[in-house]
C-alpha positions in Angstrom: 112.3 92.3 115.7 112.9 90.2 118.8 109.6 88.4 118.2 110.6 87.4 114.7 113.9 86.1 116.0 112.1 84.2 118.8 109.7 82.7 116.3 112.6 81.6 114.1 114.3 80.1 117.1 111.1 78.3 118.1 110.9 76.9 114.6 114.5 75.7 114.6 114.1 74.2 118.1 110.9 72.4 117.1 112.5 71.0 114.0 115.5 69.7 115.9 113.3 68.2 118.5 111.1 66.5 115.9 114.2 65.1 114.1 115.7 63.8 117.3 112.5 62.2 118.6 111.9 60.6 115.2 115.4 59.2 115.2 115.0 57.8 118.7 111.6 56.3 118.0 112.9 54.7 114.8 115.8 53.3 116.7 113.6 52.1 119.6 111.3 50.2 117.1 114.4 48.8 115.4 113.5 50.5 112.1 116.9 52.1 112.0 119.4 49.2 111.8 121.4 48.6 115.0 124.6 48.9 113.0 123.8 52.4 111.9 123.0 53.5 115.5 126.2 52.0 116.9 128.2 53.3 114.0 126.8 56.8 114.6 127.6 56.7 118.4 131.1 55.2 117.7 131.7 58.1 115.3 130.6 60.6 117.9 133.0 59.1 120.4 136.0 58.4 118.2 135.9 60.7 115.1 136.8 64.3 116.0 135.0 65.7 112.9 131.7 64.0 113.8 132.1 64.9 117.5 132.7 68.6 116.7 129.6 68.8 114.5 127.5 66.8 117.0 128.6 68.9 120.0 128.1 72.2 118.1 124.5 71.2 117.1 123.7 70.1 120.6 125.0 73.4 122.1 123.0 75.5 119.6 119.9 73.5 120.4 120.6 73.7 124.1 121.0 77.5 123.9 117.8 77.9 121.9 116.0 75.7 124.4 117.3 77.9 127.3 116.2 81.1 125.5 112.7 79.7 124.8 112.4 78.5 128.4 113.4 81.9 129.7 110.7 83.5 127.4 108.1 81.1 128.7 108.7 81.7 132.4 109.5 85.4 132.6 106.9 87.7 134.1 104.8 89.8 131.8 106.9 92.9 131.4 105.3 94.0 128.2 103.2 97.0 128.5 100.3 98.1 126.3 101.5 100.2 123.4 101.2 103.8 124.3 102.3 107.3 123.5 104.5 108.8 126.1 104.5 112.5 126.9 106.2 114.6 129.5 104.6 117.5 131.4 105.8 119.8 134.1 104.2 117.5 136.7 105.4 114.1 135.3 104.9 111.6 132.6 101.7 111.0 130.7 101.0 107.7 128.9 98.1 107.5 126.5 97.3 104.1 125.2 96.9 103.5 121.5 93.5 102.1 122.2 92.4 105.4 123.8 93.5 107.3 120.6 91.7 104.7 118.4 88.5 105.1 120.5 88.7 108.9 120.3 89.1 108.7 116.5 86.1 106.3 116.3 84.0 108.6 118.5 84.7 111.6 116.2 84.2 109.6 113.0 80.9 108.2 114.2 79.5 111.7 114.4 79.7 111.9 110.6 76.4 111.3 108.9 76.2 108.4 106.5 78.9 106.1 107.9 78.5 102.7 109.4 80.8 100.0 110.7 83.9 102.0 111.7 87.3 100.7 112.5 90.4 102.7 113.4 94.2 102.0 113.5 96.8 104.4 114.9 100.5 104.5 114.1 103.0 106.9 115.6 105.4 108.6 113.2 108.0 111.3 113.5 105.4 113.9 112.3 102.7 112.8 114.7 99.9 110.3 114.7 98.8 108.5 111.5 95.2 107.5 111.8 93.5 105.1 109.4 89.7 104.8 109.5 87.9 102.0 107.7 84.2 102.5 107.1 81.2 101.5 105.2 79.0 104.4 103.9 75.3 104.4 103.3 75.6 105.6 99.7 73.1 108.5 100.2 75.7 111.3 100.3 78.9 112.2 98.4 81.8 110.0 99.5 84.4 112.7 99.1 82.3 115.1 101.3 81.8 112.4 103.9 85.5 111.4 104.1 86.6 115.0 104.2 84.2 115.8 107.0 85.4 112.7 108.9 89.1 113.5 108.4 88.6 117.0 109.7 86.5 115.9 112.7 88.9 113.1 113.7 92.0 115.3 113.3 90.6 118.1 115.4 89.0 115.9 118.1 92.2 113.8 118.7 94.5 116.8 118.7 92.1 118.7 121.1 91.7 115.8 123.6 95.2 114.3 123.6 97.4 117.3 122.7 99.3 115.1 120.2 99.6 116.4 116.6 97.9 114.3 114.0 100.0 114.0 110.8 97.4 112.3 108.7 93.9 110.8 108.7 93.4 108.3 106.0 89.9 107.0 105.3 89.3 103.7 103.5 85.7 103.3 102.3 85.3 99.5 102.2 81.8 99.3 100.8 78.4 100.8 100.5 75.8 99.3 102.9 73.2 97.2 101.3 69.9 98.2 102.6 67.2 96.2 101.1 63.7 97.6 101.3 61.4 95.6 103.5 57.9 95.0 102.3 55.1 94.7 104.8 52.1 92.9 103.7 48.7 94.0 104.9 46.3 91.4 106.1 42.7 92.3 105.7 
């Protein structure tokens, strides 16, 4: 959620900076009439309504700028996404990438599959693993996917000790193997 807010703030800040720079450039090249520029600054100085709006907008843009500056200079505190567990001896952190690789290793042992990809999500019931694959089309797809689901679930649970809530398999395509013809030269 914080990333979405920061992206929105970056958008607003960029938009305000673009508008301000365009106004200043147009004024510098005398495209904006001198009377408009002096009238605007006179209103900022002497009209309380204009001054309040101008000051409010400037403070908001300044705060957004400070926030974005802070984000850009802070040290990398973000850690790789992981699953945290506690044991009698201390904490255990297993990265999501580790679980994905375990799932891929188990899925690759299934005959008739190619081009595997895995995604892991953590839910209240356990891990939700999604496997995307291409099959060779030589065997039954339901049999292949059921074998793969069982293998992935048992392998990940055995190695990590984390319960697997579901293993979803998405068969993206059937591999296209074109027969190769070899010509004989006599």
